[in-house]
C-alpha positions in Angstrom: 22.9 58.1 28.3 21.3 57.0 31.6 23.8 55.3 33.9 23.2 51.6 34.5 21.7 50.5 37.9 24.9 48.8 39.0 26.9 51.9 38.4 24.4 54.0 40.3 24.4 51.7 43.2 28.2 51.7 43.5 28.4 55.5 43.0 25.9 55.9 45.7 28.0 53.6 48.0 25.1 51.2 48.5 27.2 48.3 47.2 30.9 47.7 46.5 32.3 47.2 43.0 33.3 43.7 44.1 29.7 42.9 45.0 28.5 44.3 41.7 30.9 42.1 39.7 29.9 39.0 41.8 26.2 39.7 41.1 26.9 40.4 37.3 28.7 37.0 37.1 25.7 35.3 38.9 23.3 37.0 36.5 24.9 35.3 33.5 23.8 31.9 34.9 20.3 33.2 36.0 17.1 34.6 34.7 17.0 37.1 37.5 17.6 40.8 37.2 20.6 42.3 38.8 18.7 44.0 41.6 17.1 40.8 42.6 20.4 39.0 42.7 22.0 41.8 44.9 19.0 41.5 47.3 19.3 37.7 47.3 23.0 38.0 48.2 22.2 40.3 51.1 24.2 43.1 49.5 21.2 45.4 49.0 17.8 46.2 50.6 14.7 46.3 48.5 13.9 49.8 49.5 17.4 51.0 48.4 17.0 49.3 45.0 13.6 50.9 44.3 14.9 54.3 45.5 17.9 53.9 42.9 15.6 52.6 40.2 13.3 55.7 40.8 16.3 58.0 40.5 17.4 56.2 37.3 13.9 56.7 35.9 13.9 60.3 37.1 10.7 59.9 39.2 10.3 60.6 42.9 10.4 57.9 45.5 7.7 57.8 48.2 7.6 56.1 51.6 4.0 55.0 51.8 1.7 55.4 54.8 -1.9 54.2 55.1 -3.1 57.7 55.9 -1.8 58.9 52.5 -4.3 56.8 50.6 -7.9 57.2 49.3 -9.9 54.0 49.6 -12.4 55.1 46.9 -9.7 55.8 44.5 -7.9 52.5 45.1 -11.1 50.5 44.6 -11.8 52.3 41.3 -9.1 50.1 39.8 -9.2 46.3 39.3 -7.7 44.6 42.2 -5.8 42.1 40.1 -4.1 45.0 38.1 -2.9 46.6 41.3 -1.5 43.4 42.7 0.0 42.1 39.4 2.0 45.3 38.9 2.5 46.2 42.5 1.0 49.7 42.1 -1.3 51.8 44.2 -3.1 55.1 43.3 -2.1 57.9 45.6 -4.3 60.8 44.7 -5.7 62.5 41.6 -6.3 66.0 40.4 -8.5 67.2 37.6 -5.8 66.2 35.1 -3.5 63.9 36.8 -3.5 60.5 38.5 -0.5 60.1 40.9 0.5 56.4 41.5 3.1 54.5 43.4 4.8 51.7 41.5 7.0 48.9 42.8 9.0 48.6 39.6 9.8 52.0 38.0 11.4 50.1 35.1 8.2 48.4 34.0 6.7 50.6 31.2 3.7 48.2 30.7 2.1 49.4 33.9 1.5 52.9 32.3 -0.3 51.4 29.3 -2.5 49.2 31.5 -3.5 52.1 33.8 -4.3 54.3 30.8 -7.2 51.9 30.0 -8.9 53.1 33.3 -8.3 56.7 33.3 -8.2 59.7 30.9 -5.8 61.5 33.1 -2.0 61.9 32.8 -0.4 59.3 35.0 2.4 60.6 37.3 4.4 57.7 38.7 6.5 57.5 41.9 8.6 54.6 43.0 7.7 52.8 46.2 8.7 49.6 48.0 6.8 46.8 46.4 6.3 44.9 49.7 4.8 48.0 51.3 2.4 48.4 48.3 1.3 44.9 48.7 0.8 45.3 52.4 -1.5 48.3 51.8 -3.4 46.6 49.1 -4.1 43.8 51.5 -5.4 46.2 54.0 -8.1 47.4 51.5 -8.9 44.2 49.6 -8.4 41.4 52.2 -10.5 43.3 54.7 -13.4 43.5 52.1 -13.1 39.8 51.4 -13.1 38.9 55.2 -16.2 41.1 55.8 -18.0 39.5 52.8 -17.1 36.0 54.2 -18.4 36.9 57.6 -21.7 38.2 56.2 -22.4 34.9 54.4 
């Protein structure tokens, strides 16, 4: 059985057992997920949570840089889909599409992406805020250029 995220975080010494228990108590009164609560309480950084969720899901974690990306590949996918699921295509081979996702626990993203490619989807975890920053770089720039042309 896969260890729960709270156990992984304590074992990795990213949070203390007392902090986990406090967050679990708060979760009983909230609709939020445990990781969100730990971040809200200031006990955990988003990047560390995604790194641990990636480990839990047995997928790699990547630190995204703009020069890693292919604009043509990114724009081959619907903008709304990429923003809604905080995901960004990294590169593709003849048989695989490598993609960074901000929530490695969200299985619906794979099904959504399969509608746009015949290739096997190979996920990696990445910080959601960074994914959104990079998406903005490609899509907001296009919108600004179109606006200026009008």
